[in-house]
N, CA, C, O and the ligand as a Tripos MOL2 file, in Angstrom:
@<TRIPOS>MOLECULE
protein
  257   255    65     0     0
PROTEIN
NO_CHARGES

@<TRIPOS>ATOM
      1 N          -0.0010   32.2680   19.6620 N.3       1 MET1
      2 CA         -0.1410   31.2290   18.6350 C.3       1 MET1
      3 C           0.3740   29.8920   19.1800 C.2       1 MET1
      4 O           1.4790   29.8160   19.7180 O.2       1 MET1
      5 N          -0.4210   28.8660   19.0360 N.am      2 LYS2
      6 CA         -0.0560   27.5510   19.5650 C.3       2 LYS2
      7 C           0.7220   26.7470   18.5230 C.2       2 LYS2
      8 O           0.3100   26.6100   17.3710 O.2       2 LYS2
      9 N           1.8490   26.2270   18.9700 N.am      3 ALA3
     10 CA          2.6480   25.4050   18.0600 C.3       3 ALA3
     11 C           2.0250   24.0100   17.9460 C.2       3 ALA3
     12 O           1.4680   23.4860   18.9100 O.2       3 ALA3
     13 N           2.1260   23.4390   16.7860 N.am      4 ILE4
     14 CA          1.5580   22.1000   16.5830 C.3       4 ILE4
     15 C           2.5590   21.0450   17.0360 C.2       4 ILE4
     16 O           3.6370   20.9110   16.4580 O.2       4 ILE4
     17 N           2.1930   20.2980   18.0760 N.am      5 GLY5
     18 CA          3.0730   19.2630   18.6100 C.3       5 GLY5
     19 C           2.7830   17.9070   17.9970 C.2       5 GLY5
     20 O           1.8720   17.7600   17.1820 O.2       5 GLY5
     21 N           3.5610   16.9260   18.3960 N.am      6 TRP6
     22 CA          3.4120   15.5710   17.8690 C.3       6 TRP6
     23 C           2.0490   14.9790   18.2380 C.2       6 TRP6
     24 O           1.4820   14.1820   17.4910 O.2       6 TRP6
     25 N           1.5270   15.3900   19.4220 N.am      7 ASP7
     26 CA          0.2380   14.8670   19.8640 C.3       7 ASP7
     27 C          -0.8880   15.2490   18.9060 C.2       7 ASP7
     28 O          -1.8590   14.5100   18.7510 O.2       7 ASP7
     29 N          -0.7500   16.3930   18.2740 N.am      8 ASP8
     30 CA         -1.7740   16.8280   17.3240 C.3       8 ASP8
     31 C          -1.6550   16.0670   16.0110 C.2       8 ASP8
     32 O          -2.6410   15.8650   15.3030 O.2       8 ASP8
     33 N          -0.4340   15.6500   15.6970 N.am      9 VAL9
     34 CA         -0.1810   15.0220   14.3970 C.3       9 VAL9
     35 C          -0.5260   13.5340   14.3990 C.2       9 VAL9
     36 O          -1.1120   13.0220   13.4450 O.2       9 VAL9
     37 N          -0.1560   12.8420   15.4870 N.am     10 LYS10
     38 CA         -0.2720   11.3820   15.4690 C.3      10 LYS10
     39 C          -1.7210   10.8800   15.3590 C.2      10 LYS10
     40 O          -1.9630    9.7470   14.9420 O.2      10 LYS10
     41 N          -2.6630   11.7250   15.7330 N.am     11 GLY11
     42 CA         -4.0670   11.3320   15.6280 C.3      11 GLY11
     43 C          -4.5040   11.0540   14.2060 C.2      11 GLY11
     44 O          -5.3690   10.2100   13.9710 O.2      11 GLY11
     45 N          -3.9130   11.7570   13.2590 N.am     12 CYS12
     46 CA         -4.3270   11.5860   11.8700 C.3      12 CYS12
     47 C          -3.2430   10.9400   11.0280 C.2      12 CYS12
     48 O          -3.3320   10.9230    9.8000 O.2      12 CYS12
     49 N          -2.2090   10.4020   11.6870 N.am     13 ALA13
     50 CA         -1.1240    9.7640   10.9520 C.3      13 ALA13
     51 C          -1.6290    8.4960   10.2720 C.2      13 ALA13
     52 O          -2.4250    7.7440   10.8350 O.2      13 ALA13
     53 N          -1.1570    8.2770    9.0650 N.am     14 VAL14
     54 CA         -1.5710    7.0900    8.3060 C.3      14 VAL14
     55 C          -0.5230    6.0010    8.4580 C.2      14 VAL14
     56 O           0.6730    6.2540    8.3140 O.2      14 VAL14
     57 N          -0.9720    4.8050    8.7460 N.am     15 LEU15
     58 CA         -0.0730    3.6650    8.8660 C.3      15 LEU15
     59 C           0.5890    3.3820    7.5210 C.2      15 LEU15
     60 O          -0.0310    3.5160    6.4660 O.2      15 LEU15
     61 N           1.8470    2.9900    7.5790 N.am     16 GLU16
     62 CA          2.5330    2.6700    6.3360 C.3      16 GLU16
     63 C           2.8180    1.1810    6.2650 C.2      16 GLU16
     64 O           3.0260    0.5210    7.2830 O.2      16 GLU16
     65 N           2.8230    0.6690    5.0560 N.am     17 LYS17
     66 CA          3.0310   -0.7520    4.8390 C.3      17 LYS17
     67 C           4.2600   -0.9260    3.9680 C.2      17 LYS17
     68 O           4.4800   -0.1700    3.0210 O.2      17 LYS17
     69 N           5.0600   -1.9350    4.3010 N.am     18 TYR18
     70 CA          6.2960   -2.1920    3.5780 C.3      18 TYR18
     71 C           6.0670   -3.1510    2.4160 C.2      18 TYR18
     72 O           5.4640   -4.2110    2.5860 O.2      18 TYR18
     73 N           6.5420   -2.7780    1.2540 N.am     19 CYS19
     74 CA          6.4270   -3.6630    0.0920 C.3      19 CYS19
     75 C           7.7220   -4.4440   -0.0380 C.2      19 CYS19
     76 O           8.7930   -3.8720   -0.2420 O.2      19 CYS19
     77 N           7.6060   -5.7630    0.0820 N.am     20 LYS20
     78 CA          8.7940   -6.6230    0.0310 C.3      20 LYS20
     79 C           9.4260   -6.6090   -1.3590 C.2      20 LYS20
     80 O          10.6260   -6.8380   -1.5060 O.2      20 LYS20
     81 N           8.6100   -6.3390   -2.3730 N.am     21 LYS21
     82 CA          9.0980   -6.4390   -3.7310 C.3      21 LYS21
     83 C           9.9790   -5.2420   -4.1200 C.2      21 LYS21
     84 O          11.0770   -5.4300   -4.6440 O.2      21 LYS21
     85 N           9.5050   -4.0170   -3.8670 N.am     22 CYS22
     86 CA         10.2980   -2.8540   -4.2520 C.3      22 CYS22
     87 C          11.0370   -2.2420   -3.0650 C.2      22 CYS22
     88 O          11.8600   -1.3450   -3.2420 O.2      22 CYS22
     89 N          10.7390   -2.7340   -1.8280 N.am     23 GLY23
     90 CA         11.4540   -2.2740   -0.6460 C.3      23 GLY23
     91 C          11.0950   -0.8720   -0.2110 C.2      23 GLY23
     92 O          11.9000   -0.2070    0.4410 O.2      23 GLY23
     93 N           9.9080   -0.4030   -0.5550 N.am     24 ASP24
     94 CA          9.4780    0.9360   -0.1770 C.3      24 ASP24
     95 C           8.2840    0.8870    0.7620 C.2      24 ASP24
     96 O           7.5770   -0.1170    0.8440 O.2      24 ASP24
     97 N           8.0750    1.9940    1.4690 N.am     25 PHE25
     98 CA          6.9170    2.1160    2.3570 C.3      25 PHE25
     99 C           5.8590    2.9760    1.6830 C.2      25 PHE25
    100 O           6.1740    4.0100    1.0940 O.2      25 PHE25
    101 N           4.6120    2.5510    1.7680 N.am     26 TYR26
    102 CA          3.5090    3.3340    1.2320 C.3      26 TYR26
    103 C           2.3870    3.3920    2.2610 C.2      26 TYR26
    104 O           2.2110    2.4530    3.0380 O.2      26 TYR26
    105 N           1.6200    4.4920    2.2750 N.am     27 PRO27
    106 CA          0.4940    4.5720    3.2110 C.3      27 PRO27
    107 C          -0.4820    3.4310    2.9710 C.2      27 PRO27
    108 O          -0.7710    3.0710    1.8300 O.2      27 PRO27
    109 N          -0.9910    2.8620    4.0820 N.am     28 MET28
    110 CA         -1.9050    1.7250    3.9540 C.3      28 MET28
    111 C          -3.2990    2.1820    3.5270 C.2      28 MET28
    112 O          -4.2410    2.1690    4.3190 O.2      28 MET28
    113 N          -3.4120    2.5800    2.2750 N.am     29 THR29
    114 CA         -4.6990    2.9840    1.7340 C.3      29 THR29
    115 C          -4.9110    2.2800    0.4000 C.2      29 THR29
    116 O          -3.9640    1.7730   -0.2010 O.2      29 THR29
    117 N          -6.1600    2.2540   -0.0580 N.am     30 SER30
    118 CA         -6.4810    1.5690   -1.3110 C.3      30 SER30
    119 C          -5.8900    2.3060   -2.5090 C.2      30 SER30
    120 O          -5.9600    1.8320   -3.6420 O.2      30 SER30
    121 N          -5.3030    3.4810   -2.2380 N.am     31 GLU31
    122 CA         -4.6770    4.2520   -3.3030 C.3      31 GLU31
    123 C          -3.3610    3.6080   -3.7200 C.2      31 GLU31
    124 O          -2.9570    3.6830   -4.8800 O.2      31 GLU31
    125 N          -2.6960    2.9710   -2.7510 N.am     32 PHE32
    126 CA         -1.3790    2.3870   -3.0010 C.3      32 PHE32
    127 C          -1.4050    0.8620   -3.0130 C.2      32 PHE32
    128 O          -0.5070    0.2250   -3.5630 O.2      32 PHE32
    129 N          -2.4370    0.2790   -2.4030 N.am     33 TRP33
    130 CA         -2.4780   -1.1820   -2.2760 C.3      33 TRP33
    131 C          -3.8150   -1.7290   -2.7700 C.2      33 TRP33
    132 O          -4.8590   -1.1040   -2.5820 O.2      33 TRP33
    133 N          -3.7740   -2.8800   -3.3910 N.am     34 TYR34
    134 CA         -5.0080   -3.5640   -3.7630 C.3      34 TYR34
    135 C          -5.5120   -4.3290   -2.5530 C.2      34 TYR34
    136 O          -4.7240   -4.9020   -1.8010 O.2      34 TYR34
    137 N          -6.7960   -4.3370   -2.3710 N.am     35 ARG35
    138 CA         -7.3560   -5.0290   -1.2140 C.3      35 ARG35
    139 C          -7.3640   -6.5430   -1.4230 C.2      35 ARG35
    140 O          -7.5460   -7.0310   -2.5390 O.2      35 ARG35
    141 N          -7.1630   -7.2720   -0.3300 N.am     36 ASP36
    142 CA         -7.1880   -8.7300   -0.3660 C.3      36 ASP36
    143 C          -7.8370   -9.2130    0.9360 C.2      36 ASP36
    144 O          -7.2450   -9.1340    2.0120 O.2      36 ASP36
    145 N          -9.0510   -9.7070    0.8070 N.am     37 LYS37
    146 CA         -9.8080  -10.1310    1.9880 C.3      37 LYS37
    147 C          -9.1100  -11.2470    2.7680 C.2      37 LYS37
    148 O          -9.2680  -11.3530    3.9850 O.2      37 LYS37
    149 N          -8.3390  -12.0770    2.0640 N.am     38 ARG38
    150 CA         -7.6770  -13.2080    2.7320 C.3      38 ARG38
    151 C          -6.4240  -12.7730    3.4790 C.2      38 ARG38
    152 O          -5.9160  -13.5160    4.3190 O.2      38 ARG38
    153 N          -5.9210  -11.5790    3.1830 N.am     39 SER39
    154 CA         -4.7100  -11.0960    3.8350 C.3      39 SER39
    155 C          -5.0150  -10.6250    5.2550 C.2      39 SER39
    156 O          -6.1240  -10.1830    5.5520 O.2      39 SER39
    157 N          -4.0030  -10.7280    6.1330 N.am     40 LYS40
    158 CA         -4.1590  -10.3540    7.5420 C.3      40 LYS40
    159 C          -4.5640   -8.8940    7.6980 C.2      40 LYS40
    160 O          -5.4720   -8.5760    8.4660 O.2      40 LYS40
    161 N          -3.8850   -7.9960    6.9640 N.am     41 ASP41
    162 CA         -4.1570   -6.5630    7.1180 C.3      41 ASP41
    163 C          -5.1600   -6.0460    6.0910 C.2      41 ASP41
    164 O          -5.4710   -4.8550    6.0570 O.2      41 ASP41
    165 N          -5.6650   -6.9640    5.2450 N.am     42 GLY42
    166 CA         -6.6850   -6.5460    4.2840 C.3      42 GLY42
    167 C          -6.1480   -6.0360    2.9620 C.2      42 GLY42
    168 O          -6.9110   -5.6250    2.0870 O.2      42 GLY42
    169 N          -4.8110   -6.0650    2.8190 N.am     43 PHE43
    170 CA         -4.2090   -5.6090    1.5680 C.3      43 PHE43
    171 C          -3.2630   -6.6670    1.0260 C.2      43 PHE43
    172 O          -2.7870   -7.5290    1.7650 O.2      43 PHE43
    173 N          -2.9950   -6.5920   -0.2690 N.am     44 ARG44
    174 CA         -2.0610   -7.5260   -0.8920 C.3      44 ARG44
    175 C          -0.6470   -7.3180   -0.3600 C.2      44 ARG44
    176 O          -0.3460   -6.2690    0.2090 O.2      44 ARG44
    177 N           0.2200   -8.3120   -0.5420 N.am     45 HIS45
    178 CA          1.5780   -8.2310    0.0150 C.3      45 HIS45
    179 C           2.4760   -7.3040   -0.7860 C.2      45 HIS45
    180 O           3.5080   -6.8700   -0.2740 O.2      45 HIS45
    181 N           2.1200   -6.9840   -2.0250 N.am     46 CYS46
    182 CA          2.9410   -6.0390   -2.7760 C.3      46 CYS46
    183 C           2.0880   -4.8550   -3.2440 C.2      46 CYS46
    184 O           0.8740   -4.9740   -3.4070 O.2      46 CYS46
    185 N           2.7460   -3.7190   -3.4550 N.am     47 CYS47
    186 CA          2.0360   -2.4900   -3.7890 C.3      47 CYS47
    187 C           1.4480   -2.5540   -5.1990 C.2      47 CYS47
    188 O           1.7490   -3.4670   -5.9680 O.2      47 CYS47
    189 N           0.6130   -1.5800   -5.5230 N.am     48 LYS48
    190 CA         -0.0480   -1.5560   -6.8230 C.3      48 LYS48
    191 C           0.9530   -1.5680   -7.9720 C.2      48 LYS48
    192 O           0.7520   -2.2410   -8.9830 O.2      48 LYS48
    193 N           2.0420   -0.8060   -7.7970 N.am     49 GLY49
    194 CA          3.0630   -0.7180   -8.8410 C.3      49 GLY49
    195 C           3.6870   -2.0730   -9.1190 C.2      49 GLY49
    196 O           3.8630   -2.4500  -10.2770 O.2      49 GLY49
    197 N           4.0280   -2.8160   -8.0550 N.am     50 CYS50
    198 CA          4.6470   -4.1320   -8.2090 C.3      50 CYS50
    199 C           3.6210   -5.1450   -8.7040 C.2      50 CYS50
    200 O           3.9390   -6.0300   -9.4980 O.2      50 CYS50
    201 N           2.3940   -5.0060   -8.2290 N.am     51 TYR51
    202 CA          1.3710   -5.9750   -8.6150 C.3      51 TYR51
    203 C           1.1590   -5.9760  -10.1230 C.2      51 TYR51
    204 O           0.9620   -7.0280  -10.7310 O.2      51 TYR51
    205 N           1.2010   -4.7780  -10.7240 N.am     52 SER52
    206 CA          0.9660   -4.6910  -12.1650 C.3      52 SER52
    207 C           2.1520   -5.2240  -12.9580 C.2      52 SER52
    208 O           2.0660   -5.3940  -14.1740 O.2      52 SER52
    209 N           3.2840   -5.4930  -12.2520 N.am     53 GLU53
    210 CA          4.4550   -6.0330  -12.9300 C.3      53 GLU53
    211 C           4.5940   -7.5410  -12.7390 C.2      53 GLU53
    212 O           5.5380   -8.1450  -13.2490 O.2      53 GLU53
    213 N           3.6630   -8.1530  -12.0100 N.am     54 LEU54
    214 CA          3.7300   -9.5960  -11.7980 C.3      54 LEU54
    215 C           3.5030  -10.3180  -13.1280 C.2      54 LEU54
    216 O           2.6310   -9.9310  -13.9060 O.2      54 LEU54
    217 N           4.2890  -11.3700  -13.3880 N.am     55 PRO55
    218 CA          4.1550  -12.1020  -14.6570 C.3      55 PRO55
    219 C           2.7230  -12.5450  -14.9460 C.2      55 PRO55
    220 O           2.2670  -12.4760  -16.0880 O.2      55 PRO55
    221 N           2.0100  -13.0030  -13.9060 N.am     56 SER56
    222 CA          0.6590  -13.4980  -14.1150 C.3      56 SER56
    223 C          -0.2900  -12.3740  -14.5250 C.2      56 SER56
    224 O          -1.2280  -12.5980  -15.2910 O.2      56 SER56
    225 N          -0.0490  -11.1690  -14.0180 N.am     57 VAL57
    226 CA         -0.8980  -10.0290  -14.3400 C.3      57 VAL57
    227 C          -0.5980   -9.5250  -15.7510 C.2      57 VAL57
    228 O          -1.5160   -9.2020  -16.5060 O.2      57 VAL57
    229 N           0.6810   -9.4580  -16.1050 N.am     58 ILE58
    230 CA          1.0830   -9.0010  -17.4360 C.3      58 ILE58
    231 C           0.4950   -9.9310  -18.4910 C.2      58 ILE58
    232 O           0.0120   -9.4780  -19.5280 O.2      58 ILE58
    233 N           0.5390  -11.2260  -18.2210 N.am     59 LYS59
    234 CA         -0.0130  -12.2240  -19.1290 C.3      59 LYS59
    235 C          -1.5030  -11.9420  -19.3810 C.2      59 LYS59
    236 O          -1.9740  -11.9580  -20.5180 O.2      59 LYS59
    237 N          -2.2190  -11.6870  -18.2930 N.am     60 ARG60
    238 CA         -3.6500  -11.4440  -18.3830 C.3      60 ARG60
    239 C          -3.9420  -10.1840  -19.1820 C.2      60 ARG60
    240 O          -4.8850  -10.1400  -19.9730 O.2      60 ARG60
    241 N          -3.1120   -9.1440  -18.9640 N.am     61 LEU61
    242 CA         -3.3240   -7.8660  -19.6580 C.3      61 LEU61
    243 C          -3.0520   -8.0010  -21.1490 C.2      61 LEU61
    244 O          -3.6700   -7.3120  -21.9600 O.2      61 LEU61
    245 N          -2.1300   -8.8840  -21.5100 N.am     62 GLN62
    246 CA         -1.7890   -9.0460  -22.9200 C.3      62 GLN62
    247 C          -2.8780   -9.8040  -23.6790 C.2      62 GLN62
    248 O          -3.0540   -9.6210  -24.8840 O.2      62 GLN62
    249 N          -3.6000  -10.6510  -22.9590 N.am     63 ILE63
    250 CA         -4.6540  -11.4260  -23.6070 C.3      63 ILE63
    251 C          -5.8320  -10.5180  -23.9840 C.2      63 ILE63
    252 O          -6.3820  -10.6080  -25.0820 O.2      63 ILE63
    253 N          -6.1990   -9.6470  -23.0450 N.am     64 PHE64
    254 CA         -7.3410   -8.7690  -23.3200 C.3      64 PHE64
    255 C          -6.9060   -7.4380  -23.9280 C.2      64 PHE64
    256 O          -7.7470   -6.5870  -24.2170 O.2      64 PHE64
    257 ZN          6.1820   -2.4600   -4.4990 Zn       65 ZN65
@<TRIPOS>BOND
     1     1     2 1
     2     2     3 1
     3     3     4 2
     4     3     5 am
     5     5     6 1
     6     6     7 1
     7     7     8 2
     8     7     9 am
     9     9    10 1
    10    10    11 1
    11    11    12 2
    12    11    13 am
    13    13    14 1
    14    14    15 1
    15    15    16 2
    16    15    17 am
    17    17    18 1
    18    18    19 1
    19    19    20 2
    20    19    21 am
    21    21    22 1
    22    22    23 1
    23    23    24 2
    24    23    25 am
    25    25    26 1
    26    26    27 1
    27    27    28 2
    28    27    29 am
    29    29    30 1
    30    30    31 1
    31    31    32 2
    32    31    33 am
    33    33    34 1
    34    34    35 1
    35    35    36 2
    36    35    37 am
    37    37    38 1
    38    38    39 1
    39    39    40 2
    40    39    41 am
    41    41    42 1
    42    42    43 1
    43    43    44 2
    44    43    45 am
    45    45    46 1
    46    46    47 1
    47    47    48 2
    48    47    49 am
    49    49    50 1
    50    50    51 1
    51    51    52 2
    52    51    53 am
    53    53    54 1
    54    54    55 1
    55    55    56 2
    56    55    57 am
    57    57    58 1
    58    58    59 1
    59    59    60 2
    60    59    61 am
    61    61    62 1
    62    62    63 1
    63    63    64 2
    64    63    65 am
    65    65    66 1
    66    66    67 1
    67    67    68 2
    68    67    69 am
    69    69    70 1
    70    70    71 1
    71    71    72 2
    72    71    73 am
    73    73    74 1
    74    74    75 1
    75    75    76 2
    76    75    77 am
    77    77    78 1
    78    78    79 1
    79    79    80 2
    80    79    81 am
    81    81    82 1
    82    82    83 1
    83    83    84 2
    84    83    85 am
    85    85    86 1
    86    86    87 1
    87    87    88 2
    88    87    89 am
    89    89    90 1
    90    90    91 1
    91    91    92 2
    92    91    93 am
    93    93    94 1
    94    94    95 1
    95    95    96 2
    96    95    97 am
    97    97    98 1
    98    98    99 1
    99    99   100 2
   100    99   101 am
   101   101   102 1
   102   102   103 1
   103   103   104 2
   104   103   105 am
   105   105   106 1
   106   106   107 1
   107   107   108 2
   108   107   109 am
   109   109   110 1
   110   110   111 1
   111   111   112 2
   112   111   113 am
   113   113   114 1
   114   114   115 1
   115   115   116 2
   116   115   117 am
   117   117   118 1
   118   118   119 1
   119   119   120 2
   120   119   121 am
   121   121   122 1
   122   122   123 1
   123   123   124 2
   124   123   125 am
   125   125   126 1
   126   126   127 1
   127   127   128 2
   128   127   129 am
   129   129   130 1
   130   130   131 1
   131   131   132 2
   132   131   133 am
   133   133   134 1
   134   134   135 1
   135   135   136 2
   136   135   137 am
   137   137   138 1
   138   138   139 1
   139   139   140 2
   140   139   141 am
   141   141   142 1
   142   142   143 1
   143   143   144 2
   144   143   145 am
   145   145   146 1
   146   146   147 1
   147   147   148 2
   148   147   149 am
   149   149   150 1
   150   150   151 1
   151   151   152 2
   152   151   153 am
   153   153   154 1
   154   154   155 1
   155   155   156 2
   156   155   157 am
   157   157   158 1
   158   158   159 1
   159   159   160 2
   160   159   161 am
   161   161   162 1
   162   162   163 1
   163   163   164 2
   164   163   165 am
   165   165   166 1
   166   166   167 1
   167   167   168 2
   168   167   169 am
   169   169   170 1
   170   170   171 1
   171   171   172 2
   172   171   173 am
   173   173   174 1
   174   174   175 1
   175   175   176 2
   176   175   177 am
   177   177   178 1
   178   178   179 1
   179   179   180 2
   180   179   181 am
   181   181   182 1
   182   182   183 1
   183   183   184 2
   184   183   185 am
   185   185   186 1
   186   186   187 1
   187   187   188 2
   188   187   189 am
   189   189   190 1
   190   190   191 1
   191   191   192 2
   192   191   193 am
   193   193   194 1
   194   194   195 1
   195   195   196 2
   196   195   197 am
   197   197   198 1
   198   198   199 1
   199   199   200 2
   200   199   201 am
   201   201   202 1
   202   202   203 1
   203   203   204 2
   204   203   205 am
   205   205   206 1
   206   206   207 1
   207   207   208 2
   208   207   209 am
   209   209   210 1
   210   210   211 1
   211   211   212 2
   212   211   213 am
   213   213   214 1
   214   214   215 1
   215   215   216 2
   216   215   217 am
   217   217   218 1
   218   218   219 1
   219   219   220 2
   220   219   221 am
   221   221   222 1
   222   222   223 1
   223   223   224 2
   224   223   225 am
   225   225   226 1
   226   226   227 1
   227   227   228 2
   228   227   229 am
   229   229   230 1
   230   230   231 1
   231   231   232 2
   232   231   233 am
   233   233   234 1
   234   234   235 1
   235   235   236 2
   236   235   237 am
   237   237   238 1
   238   238   239 1
   239   239   240 2
   240   239   241 am
   241   241   242 1
   242   242   243 1
   243   243   244 2
   244   243   245 am
   245   245   246 1
   246   246   247 1
   247   247   248 2
   248   247   249 am
   249   249   250 1
   250   250   251 1
   251   251   252 2
   252   251   253 am
   253   253   254 1
   254   254   255 1
   255   255   256 2
@<TRIPOS>SUBSTRUCTURE
     1 MET1         2 RESIDUE 1 A MET
     2 LYS2         6 RESIDUE 1 A LYS
     3 ALA3        10 RESIDUE 1 A ALA
     4 ILE4        14 RESIDUE 1 A ILE
     5 GLY5        18 RESIDUE 1 A GLY
     6 TRP6        22 RESIDUE 1 A TRP
     7 ASP7        26 RESIDUE 1 A ASP
     8 ASP8        30 RESIDUE 1 A ASP
     9 VAL9        34 RESIDUE 1 A VAL
    10 LYS10       38 RESIDUE 1 A LYS
    11 GLY11       42 RESIDUE 1 A GLY
    12 CYS12       46 RESIDUE 1 A CYS
    13 ALA13       50 RESIDUE 1 A ALA
    14 VAL14       54 RESIDUE 1 A VAL
    15 LEU15       58 RESIDUE 1 A LEU
    16 GLU16       62 RESIDUE 1 A GLU
    17 LYS17       66 RESIDUE 1 A LYS
    18 TYR18       70 RESIDUE 1 A TYR
    19 CYS19       74 RESIDUE 1 A CYS
    20 LYS20       78 RESIDUE 1 A LYS
    21 LYS21       82 RESIDUE 1 A LYS
    22 CYS22       86 RESIDUE 1 A CYS
    23 GLY23       90 RESIDUE 1 A GLY
    24 ASP24       94 RESIDUE 1 A ASP
    25 PHE25       98 RESIDUE 1 A PHE
    26 TYR26      102 RESIDUE 1 A TYR
    27 PRO27      106 RESIDUE 1 A PRO
    28 MET28      110 RESIDUE 1 A MET
    29 THR29      114 RESIDUE 1 A THR
    30 SER30      118 RESIDUE 1 A SER
    31 GLU31      122 RESIDUE 1 A GLU
    32 PHE32      126 RESIDUE 1 A PHE
    33 TRP33      130 RESIDUE 1 A TRP
    34 TYR34      134 RESIDUE 1 A TYR
    35 ARG35      138 RESIDUE 1 A ARG
    36 ASP36      142 RESIDUE 1 A ASP
    37 LYS37      146 RESIDUE 1 A LYS
    38 ARG38      150 RESIDUE 1 A ARG
    39 SER39      154 RESIDUE 1 A SER
    40 LYS40      158 RESIDUE 1 A LYS
    41 ASP41      162 RESIDUE 1 A ASP
    42 GLY42      166 RESIDUE 1 A GLY
    43 PHE43      170 RESIDUE 1 A PHE
    44 ARG44      174 RESIDUE 1 A ARG
    45 HIS45      178 RESIDUE 1 A HIS
    46 CYS46      182 RESIDUE 1 A CYS
    47 CYS47      186 RESIDUE 1 A CYS
    48 LYS48      190 RESIDUE 1 A LYS
    49 GLY49      194 RESIDUE 1 A GLY
    50 CYS50      198 RESIDUE 1 A CYS
    51 TYR51      202 RESIDUE 1 A TYR
    52 SER52      206 RESIDUE 1 A SER
    53 GLU53      210 RESIDUE 1 A GLU
    54 LEU54      214 RESIDUE 1 A LEU
    55 PRO55      218 RESIDUE 1 A PRO
    56 SER56      222 RESIDUE 1 A SER
    57 VAL57      226 RESIDUE 1 A VAL
    58 ILE58      230 RESIDUE 1 A ILE
    59 LYS59      234 RESIDUE 1 A LYS
    60 ARG60      238 RESIDUE 1 A ARG
    61 LEU61      242 RESIDUE 1 A LEU
    62 GLN62      246 RESIDUE 1 A GLN
    63 ILE63      250 RESIDUE 1 A ILE
    64 PHE64      254 RESIDUE 1 A PHE
    65 ZN65       257 GROUP 0 **** ****
């Protein structure tokens, strides 16, 4: 039986992105981050959880 080494794992490892707002790391996928075409890495600077807590977003949600 062959043991699974790091070489087998790193091929499918998902990059993680740091959220400055909550100080946590999340996988760089659209599941955790909203996409932003103007951003360098293609995602917004804060995670989905923090984004929904932004004052401007809360304001918008309360109107509709
Ligand atoms: Zn966050």
